[in-house]
Backbone atoms as SQL, in Angstrom:
CREATE TABLE atoms (id INTEGER PRIMARY KEY, chain TEXT, resi INTEGER, resn TEXT, atom TEXT, x REAL, y REAL, z REAL);
INSERT INTO atoms VALUES
  (1, 'A', 1, 'MET', 'N', -4.042, 17.041, -1.662),
  (2, 'A', 1, 'MET', 'CA', -3.852, 15.555, -1.699),
  (3, 'A', 1, 'MET', 'C', -3.660, 15.419, -0.252),
  (4, 'A', 2, 'PHE', 'N', -3.170, 15.895, 0.701),
  (5, 'A', 2, 'PHE', 'CA', -2.286, 15.571, 1.772),
  (6, 'A', 2, 'PHE', 'C', -3.427, 17.150, 2.661),
  (7, 'A', 3, 'PRO', 'N', -4.441, 16.798, 2.930),
  (8, 'A', 3, 'PRO', 'CA', -4.782, 18.321, 3.386),
  (9, 'A', 3, 'PRO', 'C', -4.922, 18.623, 4.858),
  (10, 'A', 4, 'PHE', 'N', -4.682, 17.631, 5.378),
  (11, 'A', 4, 'PHE', 'CA', -4.182, 17.553, 7.133),
  (12, 'A', 4, 'PHE', 'C', -3.055, 17.808, 7.514),
  (13, 'A', 5, 'TRP', 'N', -2.166, 17.730, 6.450),
  (14, 'A', 5, 'TRP', 'CA', -0.799, 17.782, 6.854),
  (15, 'A', 5, 'TRP', 'C', -0.584, 19.271, 7.146),
  (16, 'A', 6, 'PHE', 'N', -0.729, 20.300, 6.279),
  (17, 'A', 6, 'PHE', 'CA', -0.870, 21.470, 6.506),
  (18, 'A', 6, 'PHE', 'C', -2.168, 22.455, 6.827),
  (19, 'A', 7, 'ASN', 'N', -2.734, 21.914, 7.868),
  (20, 'A', 7, 'ASN', 'CA', -4.003, 21.981, 8.483),
  (21, 'A', 7, 'ASN', 'C', -3.399, 23.651, 9.329),
  (22, 'A', 8, 'PRO', 'N', -3.760, 24.471, 9.200),
  (23, 'A', 8, 'PRO', 'CA', -3.388, 25.773, 10.037),
  (24, 'A', 8, 'PRO', 'C', -4.608, 25.786, 10.970),
  (25, 'A', 9, 'CYS', 'N', -5.312, 25.252, 11.193),
  (26, 'A', 9, 'CYS', 'CA', -6.204, 25.519, 12.398),
  (27, 'A', 9, 'CYS', 'C', -5.308, 24.425, 13.631),
  (28, 'A', 10, 'LEU', 'N', -4.139, 24.066, 13.390),
  (29, 'A', 10, 'LEU', 'CA', -3.782, 22.928, 14.445),
  (30, 'A', 10, 'LEU', 'C', -3.066, 23.992, 15.536),
  (31, 'A', 11, 'SER', 'N', -3.244, 23.696, 16.346),
  (32, 'A', 11, 'SER', 'CA', -2.730, 24.534, 17.481),
  (33, 'A', 11, 'SER', 'C', -1.551, 23.912, 18.113),
  (34, 'A', 12, 'SER', 'N', -0.588, 24.188, 19.171),
  (35, 'A', 12, 'SER', 'CA', 0.409, 23.580, 19.547),
  (36, 'A', 12, 'SER', 'C', -0.525, 22.446, 20.933),
  (37, 'A', 13, 'ASP', 'N', -1.660, 22.790, 20.953),
  (38, 'A', 13, 'ASP', 'CA', -1.819, 21.662, 21.858),
  (39, 'A', 13, 'ASP', 'C', -1.397, 20.096, 21.382),
  (40, 'A', 14, 'THR', 'N', -1.142, 19.579, 22.763),
  (41, 'A', 14, 'THR', 'CA', -0.648, 18.435, 22.437),
  (42, 'A', 14, 'THR', 'C', -1.578, 17.382, 21.946),
  (43, 'A', 15, 'ASN', 'N', -2.593, 17.170, 22.755),
  (44, 'A', 15, 'ASN', 'CA', -3.937, 16.336, 21.996),
  (45, 'A', 15, 'ASN', 'C', -4.415, 16.955, 20.478),
  (46, 'A', 16, 'GLN', 'N', -4.066, 17.945, 19.987),
  (47, 'A', 16, 'GLN', 'CA', -4.524, 18.294, 19.223),
  (48, 'A', 16, 'GLN', 'C', -3.388, 17.566, 17.857),
  (49, 'A', 17, 'PHE', 'N', -2.626, 17.844, 18.656),
  (50, 'A', 17, 'PHE', 'CA', -1.053, 17.635, 17.575),
  (51, 'A', 17, 'PHE', 'C', -1.207, 15.923, 17.481),
  (52, 'A', 18, 'LYS', 'N', -1.091, 15.268, 18.648),
  (53, 'A', 18, 'LYS', 'CA', -1.546, 13.616, 18.713),
  (54, 'A', 18, 'LYS', 'C', -2.343, 13.489, 17.820),
  (55, 'A', 19, 'THR', 'N', -3.548, 13.464, 18.215),
  (56, 'A', 19, 'THR', 'CA', -4.730, 13.363, 17.308),
  (57, 'A', 19, 'THR', 'C', -4.425, 13.499, 15.303),
  (58, 'A', 20, 'HIS', 'N', -3.707, 14.819, 15.484),
  (59, 'A', 20, 'HIS', 'CA', -3.166, 15.015, 13.933),
  (60, 'A', 20, 'HIS', 'C', -2.059, 13.863, 13.664),
  (61, 'A', 21, 'GLN', 'N', -1.090, 13.890, 13.863),
  (62, 'A', 21, 'GLN', 'CA', 0.002, 12.650, 13.911),
  (63, 'A', 21, 'GLN', 'C', -0.783, 11.447, 13.931),
  (64, 'A', 22, 'GLU', 'N', -2.040, 10.908, 14.472),
  (65, 'A', 22, 'GLU', 'CA', -2.257, 9.676, 14.156),
  (66, 'A', 22, 'GLU', 'C', -3.194, 9.361, 12.972),
  (67, 'A', 23, 'ARG', 'N', -3.653, 10.602, 12.540),
  (68, 'A', 23, 'ARG', 'CA', -4.282, 10.655, 11.085),
  (69, 'A', 23, 'ARG', 'C', -3.384, 10.243, 10.264),
  (70, 'A', 24, 'LYS', 'N', -2.261, 11.255, 10.431),
  (71, 'A', 24, 'LYS', 'CA', -1.082, 10.830, 9.432),
  (72, 'A', 24, 'LYS', 'C', -0.667, 9.669, 9.248),
  (73, 'A', 25, 'LEU', 'N', -0.723, 9.000, 10.384),
  (74, 'A', 25, 'LEU', 'CA', 0.281, 7.494, 10.600),
  (75, 'A', 25, 'LEU', 'C', -0.962, 6.356, 9.914),
  (76, 'A', 26, 'LYS', 'N', -2.317, 6.823, 10.023),
  (77, 'A', 26, 'LYS', 'CA', -3.400, 5.836, 9.479),
  (78, 'A', 26, 'LYS', 'C', -3.136, 6.137, 8.227),
  (79, 'A', 27, 'PHE', 'N', -2.929, 7.034, 7.381),
  (80, 'A', 27, 'PHE', 'CA', -3.225, 7.592, 5.816),
  (81, 'A', 27, 'PHE', 'C', -2.034, 7.095, 5.272),
  (82, 'A', 28, 'LEU', 'N', -0.909, 7.458, 5.976),
  (83, 'A', 28, 'LEU', 'CA', 0.475, 6.687, 5.527),
  (84, 'A', 28, 'LEU', 'C', 0.403, 5.074, 5.072),
  (85, 'A', 29, 'LYS', 'N', -0.216, 4.747, 6.343),
  (86, 'A', 29, 'LYS', 'CA', -0.020, 2.757, 6.368),
  (87, 'A', 29, 'LYS', 'C', -1.466, 2.488, 5.021),
  (88, 'A', 30, 'MET', 'N', -2.387, 2.982, 4.965),
  (89, 'A', 30, 'MET', 'CA', -3.149, 2.836, 4.149),
  (90, 'A', 30, 'MET', 'C', -2.166, 3.065, 2.573),
  (91, 'A', 31, 'MET', 'N', -1.717, 4.002, 2.475),
  (92, 'A', 31, 'MET', 'CA', -0.862, 4.161, 0.986),
  (93, 'A', 31, 'MET', 'C', 0.045, 3.055, 1.020),
  (94, 'A', 32, 'ARG', 'N', 0.648, 2.876, 2.069),
  (95, 'A', 32, 'ARG', 'CA', 1.615, 1.482, 2.058),
  (96, 'A', 32, 'ARG', 'C', 0.772, 0.338, 1.426),
  (97, 'A', 33, 'ASP', 'N', -0.496, -0.067, 2.343),
  (98, 'A', 33, 'ASP', 'CA', -1.032, -1.436, 1.771),
  (99, 'A', 33, 'ASP', 'C', -1.193, -1.609, 0.470),
  (100, 'A', 34, 'GLY', 'N', -2.237, -0.229, 0.157),
  (101, 'A', 34, 'GLY', 'CA', -2.370, -0.564, -1.096),
  (102, 'A', 34, 'GLY', 'C', -0.853, -0.371, -2.018),
  (103, 'A', 35, 'LEU', 'N', 0.076, 0.140, -1.765),
  (104, 'A', 35, 'LEU', 'CA', 1.124, 0.111, -3.040),
  (105, 'A', 35, 'LEU', 'C', 1.469, -1.787, -2.398),
  (106, 'A', 36, 'GLU', 'N', 1.501, -1.610, -1.584),
  (107, 'A', 36, 'GLU', 'CA', 2.578, -3.404, -1.323),
  (108, 'A', 36, 'GLU', 'C', 1.227, -4.138, -2.260),
  (109, 'A', 37, 'ALA', 'N', -0.314, -3.788, -2.224),
  (110, 'A', 37, 'ALA', 'CA', -0.808, -4.652, -3.137),
  (111, 'A', 37, 'ALA', 'C', -0.506, -4.716, -4.398),
  (112, 'A', 38, 'ARG', 'N', -0.450, -3.635, -5.058),
  (113, 'A', 38, 'ARG', 'CA', 0.272, -3.171, -6.299),
  (114, 'A', 38, 'ARG', 'C', 1.782, -4.095, -6.634),
  (115, 'A', 39, 'LEU', 'N', 2.372, -3.714, -5.685),
  (116, 'A', 39, 'LEU', 'CA', 3.748, -4.553, -6.100),
  (117, 'A', 39, 'LEU', 'C', 3.515, -5.574, -6.011),
  (118, 'A', 40, 'ALA', 'N', 2.820, -6.784, -5.188),
  (119, 'A', 40, 'ALA', 'CA', 2.388, -8.145, -5.587),
  (120, 'A', 40, 'ALA', 'C', 2.149, -8.314, -6.576),
  (121, 'A', 41, 'ALA', 'N', 0.994, -7.976, -7.067),
  (122, 'A', 41, 'ALA', 'CA', 0.269, -7.928, -8.616),
  (123, 'A', 41, 'ALA', 'C', 1.362, -7.964, -9.440),
  (124, 'A', 42, 'LEU', 'N', 2.006, -6.899, -9.631),
  (125, 'A', 42, 'LEU', 'CA', 3.548, -6.446, -10.018),
  (126, 'A', 42, 'LEU', 'C', 4.558, -8.008, -10.255),
  (127, 'A', 43, 'ASN', 'N', 4.950, -7.988, -9.055),
  (128, 'A', 43, 'ASN', 'CA', 5.637, -9.542, -9.183),
  (129, 'A', 43, 'ASN', 'C', 5.235, -10.845, -9.332),
  (130, 'A', 44, 'ALA', 'N', 3.783, -10.913, -9.888),
  (131, 'A', 44, 'ALA', 'CA', 3.030, -12.170, -9.838),
  (132, 'A', 44, 'ALA', 'C', 2.852, -12.079, -11.539),
  (133, 'A', 45, 'ALA', 'N', 2.482, -10.746, -12.046),
  (134, 'A', 45, 'ALA', 'CA', 2.583, -10.863, -13.530),
  (135, 'A', 45, 'ALA', 'C', 3.882, -10.786, -13.815),
  (136, 'A', 46, 'ILE', 'N', 4.908, -10.514, -13.506),
  (137, 'A', 46, 'ILE', 'CA', 6.260, -10.959, -14.165),
  (138, 'A', 46, 'ILE', 'C', 6.900, -12.034, -13.864),
  (139, 'A', 47, 'GLU', 'N', 6.244, -12.762, -12.750),
  (140, 'A', 47, 'GLU', 'CA', 6.951, -13.974, -12.766),
  (141, 'A', 47, 'GLU', 'C', 5.988, -15.192, -13.753),
  (142, 'A', 48, 'THR', 'N', 4.623, -14.765, -14.010),
  (143, 'A', 48, 'THR', 'CA', 3.853, -15.757, -15.185),
  (144, 'A', 48, 'THR', 'C', 4.754, -15.491, -16.156),
  (145, 'A', 49, 'ILE', 'N', 5.034, -14.270, -16.887),
  (146, 'A', 49, 'ILE', 'CA', 5.858, -14.122, -18.125),
  (147, 'A', 49, 'ILE', 'C', 6.826, -14.600, -18.083),
  (148, 'A', 50, 'GLU', 'N', 7.557, -14.666, -17.082),
  (149, 'A', 50, 'GLU', 'CA', 8.905, -15.413, -16.845),
  (150, 'A', 50, 'GLU', 'C', 8.531, -16.885, -17.199),
  (151, 'A', 51, 'ARG', 'N', 7.804, -17.425, -17.079),
  (152, 'A', 51, 'ARG', 'CA', 7.486, -18.535, -16.476),
  (153, 'A', 51, 'ARG', 'C', 6.745, -19.221, -18.143),
  (154, 'A', 52, 'GLN', 'N', 6.071, -18.192, -18.658),
  (155, 'A', 52, 'GLN', 'CA', 5.583, -18.435, -19.882),
  (156, 'A', 52, 'GLN', 'C', 6.546, -18.380, -20.891),
  (157, 'A', 53, 'MET', 'N', 7.681, -17.408, -20.962),
  (158, 'A', 53, 'MET', 'CA', 9.127, -17.461, -21.759),
  (159, 'A', 53, 'MET', 'C', 9.584, -18.719, -21.483),
  (160, 'A', 54, 'ARG', 'N', 9.902, -19.392, -20.419),
  (161, 'A', 54, 'ARG', 'CA', 10.708, -20.463, -20.169),
  (162, 'A', 54, 'ARG', 'C', 10.128, -21.804, -20.634),
  (163, 'A', 55, 'GLN', 'N', 8.865, -21.940, -20.470),
  (164, 'A', 55, 'GLN', 'CA', 8.286, -22.875, -21.232),
  (165, 'A', 55, 'GLN', 'C', 8.117, -22.991, -22.610),
  (166, 'A', 56, 'GLU', 'N', 8.291, -21.672, -23.338),
  (167, 'A', 56, 'GLU', 'CA', 8.364, -21.583, -24.833),
  (168, 'A', 56, 'GLU', 'C', 9.521, -21.875, -25.713),
  (169, 'A', 57, 'ASP', 'N', 10.587, -21.676, -24.576),
  (170, 'A', 57, 'ASP', 'CA', 12.002, -21.845, -24.684),
  (171, 'A', 57, 'ASP', 'C', 12.399, -23.683, -24.758),
  (172, 'A', 58, 'THR', 'N', 11.485, -24.226, -23.785),
  (173, 'A', 58, 'THR', 'CA', 11.272, -25.721, -23.590),
  (174, 'A', 58, 'THR', 'C', 10.796, -26.788, -24.941),
  (175, 'A', 59, 'VAL', 'N', 9.804, -25.919, -25.737),
  (176, 'A', 59, 'VAL', 'CA', 8.977, -26.182, -26.590),
  (177, 'A', 59, 'VAL', 'C', 9.600, -26.252, -27.841);
């Protein structure tokens, strides 16, 4: 799943290390963005169900 994290071809060269870190950071940010979108969808679904339940109680 994270093939670039354990890349044995990376040497101690500073430029390669920096490139590796940038790729890892970009990947993690993409994961975070996807999780934030999923969390927002879950929160919206929960809010909708709670609102429907409150409306049923008042009817």
